[in-house]
C-alpha positions as CSV (number, residue, x, y, z in Angstrom):
1,M,213.0,21.2,-10.4
2,R,213.1,24.9,-9.6
3,D,215.4,27.2,-11.5
4,V,219.0,28.0,-10.9
5,Y,220.0,31.7,-11.1
6,D,223.7,32.5,-11.7
7,V,224.6,35.9,-10.4
8,R,227.0,36.5,-13.3
9,K,224.0,36.5,-15.7
10,Y,222.7,39.5,-13.7
11,G,225.9,41.4,-14.2
12,A,228.0,40.4,-11.1
13,S,231.6,40.6,-12.0
14,G,233.2,38.3,-9.4
15,D,236.5,40.1,-9.9
16,G,237.0,41.0,-6.3
17,R,237.0,44.7,-7.0
18,A,233.6,45.9,-8.3
19,V,230.7,46.0,-5.7
20,D,228.2,43.4,-6.9
21,T,225.4,44.2,-4.4
22,V,222.8,45.3,-7.0
23,P,223.1,42.3,-9.4
24,I,223.1,39.8,-6.5
25,Q,220.0,41.3,-5.0
26,Q,218.3,41.3,-8.5
27,A,219.1,37.6,-8.8
28,I,217.6,36.9,-5.3
29,D,214.4,38.9,-6.1
30,H,213.9,37.3,-9.5
31,C,214.4,33.9,-8.0
32,C,211.8,34.6,-5.3
33,D,209.3,36.1,-7.6
34,A,209.5,33.1,-9.9
35,G,208.7,30.7,-7.0
36,G,212.1,30.1,-5.6
37,G,215.3,28.1,-6.3
38,W,219.1,28.5,-6.1
39,V,221.1,31.7,-6.6
40,V,224.5,30.4,-7.5
41,F,227.9,31.9,-7.1
42,T,230.4,30.2,-9.4
43,G,234.2,30.8,-9.3
44,G,235.4,34.3,-8.3
45,T,235.2,36.8,-5.5
46,Y,232.0,38.7,-5.2
47,V,232.2,42.0,-3.2
48,T,228.9,43.0,-1.7
49,G,227.2,45.2,0.9
50,T,223.9,44.2,2.6
51,I,221.8,41.6,0.6
52,V,218.4,40.5,1.7
53,L,217.4,36.9,1.4
54,R,213.8,36.1,0.5
55,S,211.5,33.1,0.9
56,N,212.2,29.9,-1.0
57,V,215.6,31.1,-2.0
58,Y,218.9,29.4,-1.3
59,L,222.3,31.0,-1.9
60,Q,224.7,28.4,-3.2
61,I,228.3,29.4,-2.9
62,N,230.4,27.0,-4.9
63,P,233.8,25.8,-3.6
64,S,235.8,28.1,-5.9
65,A,233.6,31.2,-5.0
66,T,234.0,33.8,-2.2
67,L,231.4,36.3,-1.0
68,L,233.5,39.1,0.3
69,A,232.0,41.9,2.5
70,S,232.5,45.4,1.2
71,P,235.1,47.4,3.2
72,N,232.8,50.5,2.9
73,I,230.3,50.7,5.8
74,N,228.1,52.9,3.6
75,D,227.3,49.8,1.5
76,Y,225.4,48.3,4.4
77,S,221.7,49.0,5.0
78,S,220.3,50.5,8.3
79,E,217.1,48.4,7.9
80,T,218.4,45.2,9.4
81,H,216.9,45.3,12.9
82,H,219.2,45.9,15.8
83,N,221.7,44.2,18.0
84,R,220.0,43.4,21.3
85,Y,222.9,44.4,23.6
86,V,222.6,47.9,25.1
87,N,226.3,48.5,24.8
88,E,226.9,47.2,21.3
89,T,224.9,49.6,19.0
90,E,227.8,49.7,16.6
91,M,226.9,46.2,15.5
92,D,223.4,46.9,14.1
93,K,224.3,46.4,10.4
94,C,224.9,43.1,8.7
95,L,226.0,41.5,5.4
96,I,223.1,39.0,4.8
97,Y,219.7,39.7,6.3
98,A,216.2,38.1,6.3
99,E,213.1,39.0,8.2
100,N,209.8,37.1,8.2
101,E,210.9,34.7,5.5
102,T,210.4,30.9,5.1
103,N,212.5,28.2,3.5
104,I,215.8,30.0,3.2
105,G,219.4,29.0,3.3
106,I,223.0,29.5,2.5
107,I,224.8,26.4,1.3
108,G,227.8,25.1,-0.6
109,Q,231.5,24.6,0.1
110,G,232.5,28.1,-0.7
111,E,233.6,31.0,1.6
112,I,231.9,34.1,3.1
113,N,234.6,36.5,4.2
114,G,233.6,39.4,6.5
115,N,236.7,41.5,5.6
116,A,237.3,42.1,9.3
117,E,240.6,44.0,8.9
118,H,238.6,47.0,7.5
119,F,236.5,47.2,10.7
120,P,238.9,47.5,13.7
121,N,238.0,47.3,17.3
122,V,236.8,50.9,17.7
123,D,233.4,51.5,19.2
124,S,232.7,54.5,17.0
125,N,233.3,52.4,13.9
126,E,230.3,50.4,12.9
127,R,231.1,46.7,12.4
128,P,228.6,44.6,10.4
129,M,227.6,41.1,11.5
130,M,227.9,38.5,8.8
131,I,224.4,36.9,9.0
132,R,221.2,38.0,10.8
133,F,217.9,36.3,10.4
134,L,214.8,37.6,12.3
135,S,211.5,35.8,12.7
136,C,212.2,33.3,10.0
137,K,211.3,29.6,9.6
138,N,213.0,26.6,8.0
139,I,216.6,27.8,7.7
140,H,219.6,25.9,6.4
141,V,223.2,27.1,6.7
142,K,225.5,24.3,5.6
143,G,229.0,23.4,4.4
144,L,230.5,26.9,4.3
145,R,233.7,28.5,5.4
146,L,232.6,31.6,7.4
147,Y,235.8,33.6,8.0
148,N,236.8,37.0,9.5
149,A,233.4,38.4,10.6
150,P,233.9,42.0,11.9
151,A,231.4,41.2,14.6
152,W,229.2,38.1,15.2
153,T,229.2,35.6,12.5
154,T,225.5,34.8,12.9
155,A,222.5,36.0,14.8
156,F,219.3,33.9,14.6
157,L,216.5,35.9,16.3
158,D,213.0,34.7,17.2
159,S,213.2,32.0,14.5
160,E,212.4,28.3,14.3
161,N,213.5,25.1,12.6
162,I,217.2,26.0,12.0
163,W,219.9,23.6,10.7
164,C,223.6,24.6,10.9
165,D,225.8,21.8,9.7
166,G,229.4,21.3,8.5
167,L,230.5,24.9,9.1
168,D,234.1,26.1,9.5
169,I,233.9,29.4,11.4
170,W,237.1,31.3,12.1
171,N,237.3,34.8,13.6
172,E,240.5,36.2,15.2
173,K,240.8,39.9,14.3
174,T,238.1,41.8,16.2
175,Y,236.2,41.7,19.5
176,N,232.7,40.1,19.4
177,G,234.0,37.3,17.2
178,D,231.1,35.0,18.1
179,G,230.3,31.9,16.0
180,L,226.6,30.8,16.2
181,D,224.3,32.9,18.3
182,Y,220.6,32.1,18.9
183,D,218.1,34.2,20.7
184,G,214.5,33.2,21.2
185,C,214.7,30.3,18.7
186,Q,213.0,26.9,18.7
187,N,214.1,23.6,17.1
188,V,217.8,24.3,16.5
189,F,220.1,21.6,15.2
190,V,223.9,22.2,15.2
191,S,226.2,19.5,14.0
192,N,229.7,18.8,12.6
193,C,230.9,22.4,13.0
194,K,234.4,23.7,13.8
195,I,234.4,27.1,15.4
196,R,237.3,29.3,16.4
197,G,236.8,32.9,17.7
198,T,237.4,35.7,20.0
199,D,234.2,35.5,21.9
200,D,231.5,32.9,22.5
201,N,231.7,30.1,19.9
202,L,228.0,29.1,20.4
203,C,225.4,31.1,22.4
204,L,221.8,30.3,23.4
205,Q,219.8,33.2,24.8
206,A,216.3,34.5,25.5
207,S,216.0,38.3,25.5
208,S,212.2,38.3,25.5
209,K,209.5,36.6,27.7
210,N,207.5,36.1,24.5
211,E,210.2,34.1,22.6
212,P,211.6,31.1,24.5
213,M,214.8,29.4,23.5
214,K,214.1,25.7,23.4
215,N,214.6,22.3,21.7
216,V,218.3,22.7,20.9
217,H,220.6,19.9,19.7
218,V,224.4,20.3,19.5
219,T,226.5,17.4,18.4
220,N,229.9,16.5,16.9
221,C,231.4,20.0,17.1
222,H,234.9,21.3,17.9
223,F,235.3,24.6,19.8
224,T,238.3,26.9,20.3
225,S,237.9,30.4,21.8
226,I,239.9,33.2,23.3
227,C,236.7,33.7,25.5
228,A,234.0,31.0,26.1
229,A,233.1,28.0,24.0
230,V,229.4,27.3,24.8
231,R,227.3,29.9,26.7
232,I,223.7,29.4,27.7
233,G,222.1,32.5,29.1
234,L,223.3,35.9,30.3
235,K,220.4,37.2,28.1
236,S,217.7,35.3,30.1
237,V,214.7,37.5,30.3
238,G,212.7,34.7,28.8
239,D,213.1,30.9,29.3
240,I,215.8,28.5,28.0
241,S,215.0,24.8,28.1
242,N,215.3,21.4,26.4
243,V,219.0,21.6,25.4
244,V,221.2,18.6,24.6
245,I,224.9,19.0,23.9
246,N,227.0,15.9,23.3
247,N,230.0,14.4,21.5
248,C,232.0,17.6,21.3
249,T,235.7,18.5,21.7
250,F,237.1,21.7,23.2
251,E,240.7,22.9,22.8
252,N,242.5,26.1,24.0
253,V,239.5,27.9,25.5
254,W,240.8,30.7,27.6
255,R,237.6,31.2,29.7
256,E,234.7,28.8,30.1
257,G,234.0,25.5,28.3
258,I,230.3,25.2,29.3
259,K,228.9,28.4,30.7
260,I,225.4,28.6,32.1
261,E,224.2,32.0,33.4
262,C,220.7,32.8,34.5
263,T,220.9,36.5,35.2
264,E,217.9,38.4,34.0
265,G,214.9,36.9,35.7
266,G,213.9,34.0,33.4
267,S,214.5,30.3,33.8
268,I,217.1,27.9,32.5
269,T,215.9,24.3,32.9
270,D,216.3,20.8,31.5
271,I,219.9,20.9,30.1
272,S,221.8,17.7,29.3
273,V,225.5,17.9,28.5
274,H,227.5,14.7,28.1
275,G,230.3,13.1,26.2
276,L,232.8,16.0,26.1
277,V,236.6,16.1,25.9
278,M,238.3,19.3,26.8
279,Q,242.0,20.2,26.5
280,N,243.3,23.5,28.0
281,V,240.0,25.0,29.1
282,T,240.4,27.4,31.9
283,R,237.0,26.8,33.5
284,P,235.5,23.6,32.2
285,I,232.1,24.3,33.9
286,F,230.7,27.6,35.1
287,I,227.1,27.9,36.4
288,L,225.6,31.0,38.0
289,L,222.2,32.1,39.1
290,N,221.9,35.8,40.0
291,N,220.3,39.1,38.8
292,R,222.0,42.0,37.2
293,L,221.4,45.2,35.3
294,E,224.7,46.7,34.1
295,S,226.0,48.2,30.9
296,I,227.7,44.9,30.0
297,G,225.4,42.2,28.9
298,S,222.1,44.1,29.4
299,T,219.2,43.4,27.2
300,I,217.5,46.3,25.3
301,G,214.2,46.9,27.0
302,L,215.2,45.6,30.4
303,E,214.9,48.7,32.5
304,S,214.7,47.6,36.1
305,M,216.5,45.0,38.2
306,P,214.7,41.6,37.7
307,L,213.8,39.1,40.3
308,I,216.3,36.2,40.5
309,G,215.0,33.5,38.1
310,T,215.3,29.7,38.3
311,L,218.0,27.3,37.3
312,E,216.9,23.7,37.6
313,R,217.5,20.2,36.2
314,I,221.0,20.5,34.8
315,S,223.0,17.4,34.1
316,L,226.6,17.2,33.0
317,S,228.2,13.8,32.6
318,D,231.1,12.0,31.0
319,I,233.4,14.9,30.7
320,T,237.2,14.8,30.5
321,A,239.1,18.0,31.0
322,I,242.9,18.0,30.8
323,D,245.3,20.9,31.3
324,Q,248.7,20.8,29.5
325,D,251.8,22.9,30.3
326,E,250.2,25.8,28.3
327,M,247.8,26.4,31.2
328,Q,250.7,27.6,33.4
329,H,250.5,30.9,31.5
330,S,248.1,33.8,31.6
331,H,246.0,34.3,28.5
332,F,244.9,37.6,27.0
333,R,242.6,38.8,24.3
334,F,244.2,41.5,22.2
335,E,247.2,42.1,24.5
336,D,245.5,43.7,27.6
337,D,242.2,41.9,28.1
338,M,242.9,39.1,30.6
339,M,240.9,35.9,30.0
340,G,242.4,33.3,32.3
341,C,245.3,32.3,34.5
342,P,246.1,29.4,36.9
343,S,244.4,31.0,39.9
344,F,241.3,31.4,37.8
345,N,241.0,27.8,36.8
346,G,238.4,25.4,38.1
347,I,234.8,24.3,38.1
348,R,232.5,26.9,39.6
349,V,228.8,26.8,40.6
350,D,227.3,29.6,42.6
351,A,223.9,31.2,43.5
352,C,222.3,33.5,46.0
353,E,221.6,31.7,49.3
354,D,217.9,32.6,49.1
355,H,217.6,31.5,45.5
356,P,219.5,28.2,45.1
357,I,220.1,26.2,42.0
358,R,218.1,22.9,42.0
359,D,218.8,19.4,40.8
360,L,222.3,19.7,39.5
361,V,224.1,16.5,38.5
362,L,227.9,16.2,37.8
363,K,228.7,12.6,36.9
364,N,231.7,10.8,35.5
365,I,233.9,13.9,35.5
366,T,237.7,13.7,35.2
367,Y,239.6,16.9,35.6
368,H,243.4,17.3,35.5
369,S,244.0,20.9,36.5
370,I,247.3,22.7,36.1
371,G,247.3,23.7,39.7
372,G,250.5,25.4,41.0
373,V,248.8,28.2,43.0
374,K,249.7,29.1,46.6
375,K,246.8,30.0,48.8
376,E,248.5,33.1,50.0
377,E,248.8,34.4,46.5
378,I,245.1,35.0,46.1
379,P,242.7,37.2,48.2
380,Q,241.5,35.4,51.3
381,Y,237.9,36.8,51.0
382,Y,235.5,35.5,48.5
383,P,232.3,37.5,47.8
384,K,228.8,36.0,47.8
385,V,226.1,36.2,45.2
386,W,223.6,38.9,46.3
387,D,220.1,39.8,45.3
388,M,220.9,43.0,43.6
389,R,217.5,44.5,44.3
390,L,218.6,44.8,47.9
391,E,221.5,46.6,49.6
392,H,224.7,44.8,49.0
393,P,228.5,45.2,49.5
394,D,230.6,47.0,46.9
395,E,232.0,43.7,45.7
396,V,229.7,40.8,45.0
397,S,230.1,37.5,43.2
398,E,228.8,37.8,39.6
399,N,229.5,36.9,36.0
400,Y,233.0,38.3,35.7
401,F,234.0,38.6,39.3
402,P,235.9,37.3,41.3
403,T,238.8,36.7,39.0
404,W,240.3,33.9,41.2
405,S,239.2,30.6,42.5
406,R,239.2,29.5,46.1
407,A,239.7,25.9,45.3
408,T,242.1,24.0,43.0
409,F,239.4,22.0,41.2
410,M,235.8,22.8,42.1
411,D,233.8,25.4,44.1
412,I,230.0,24.8,44.5
413,R,227.7,26.9,46.6
414,N,223.9,27.0,47.2
415,V,222.5,24.0,45.3
416,E,219.5,22.0,46.4
417,R,219.6,18.3,45.5
418,L,223.2,18.1,44.3
419,V,224.6,14.9,42.9
420,L,228.4,14.4,42.6
421,D,229.0,10.9,41.2
422,N,232.4,9.6,40.2
423,V,234.1,13.0,40.1
424,K,237.9,12.6,39.9
425,F,240.6,15.3,40.3
426,H,244.3,15.6,39.7
427,A,246.7,18.6,39.9
428,R,249.7,18.6,37.6
429,N,251.5,21.0,40.0
430,E,251.4,21.3,43.8
431,D,248.6,23.6,44.9
432,T,248.0,24.7,48.4
433,R,244.4,25.9,48.0
434,D,241.5,23.6,49.2
435,S,241.0,20.9,46.6
436,Y,237.3,21.5,46.4
437,L,234.6,23.3,48.4
438,V,230.9,22.3,48.6
439,E,228.9,24.8,50.7
440,H,225.3,25.4,51.6
441,C,224.2,22.4,49.5
442,S,221.7,19.6,50.1
443,I,223.6,16.6,48.7
444,L,221.9,13.5,47.4
445,K,225.2,11.8,46.5
446,Q,228.9,12.8,46.9
447,D,231.6,10.6,45.3
448,I,234.7,12.6,44.8
449,M,238.3,11.3,44.5
450,E,241.6,13.3,44.3
451,Y,244.6,11.4,43.2
């Protein structure tokens, strides 16, 4: 059995006041140099800045221990790679970092607290992520409470063989409160996690053609988000494929439940989503194929408008989405950032007419929408998805626009080989919009019932 290294033996105080970065890093380095093992945090609160995890080392945070992020941004290293969003340079630093390491992990029933209240929502104020692993292999993050990250909780970049299990993630104090974010990773296993946050709970992306995002398994998780629950894409320079999501619950998600966006020229294919129950989710399903190059959501290194990519072989089945009275209200993030309202509700699928989505299946879907919208209360025009390399109107349909829905339940445009099988709708309140719209689609099967 490999050795156990107690950080207290290296001088860590665990008193919640002294900054223990140096002794913690010494324990990690000694453990690695000796061949690997467990660096253990026993009872207490350990304040730290950036620590670097090394191969064959696991951090074990016991149930009575808390790893608390230092409130001083100067305690965080600048040598922790960079955030890959053009407009989020203030998030380059992080608490726990690893690069080109193998057989690493953070386990235990303890807490890692990001101290978010010391890093408010101000762009000029750097906000460290909690965990960032770059080009690593064989990663285990299990059993932990990950609370109050000032920015994303995790970022797994260009890595493979990742297991995240039994995590309780809770962010509510800052923007960018993502839970689990993966970019260019392979062989990802997420199970038994409860995630609450102010942004995407779980995100799968591919910001490089050289690093595909594939072989992803998500099961037995619960999602709550002021923004979206599960997002596949937006960053889609490369390819995203072979994704299975099943047996999950969604509650109080103020934007999208399942959000699939192919926007940066790559492909998103072979996605299977089934066995979901959603309660109070503004848009249970949102699927979009387009191209864009804007300050929001742009990938570092993407300098010109990409060709529209491909979005194919997407199957969503056995999904129940139920709105309660709560969905009669508008919902905001931090007072003034509108997330959703009754006129925004509904299933939406859209693409450019010349670049349709292909082979989309919606099967065994039950959706009880809040309804209650009068057609004359929303704009009567509805923009199209355009190839943004060409001339286009000032207003086009894209990732965050329009902010209203033409139909009470479902609006699908520009799909080849569409299957709608046993799709059932019900409105809790009278709604005078069209119940559903299916336009410019080649339909293999259409079985829709409103009751």
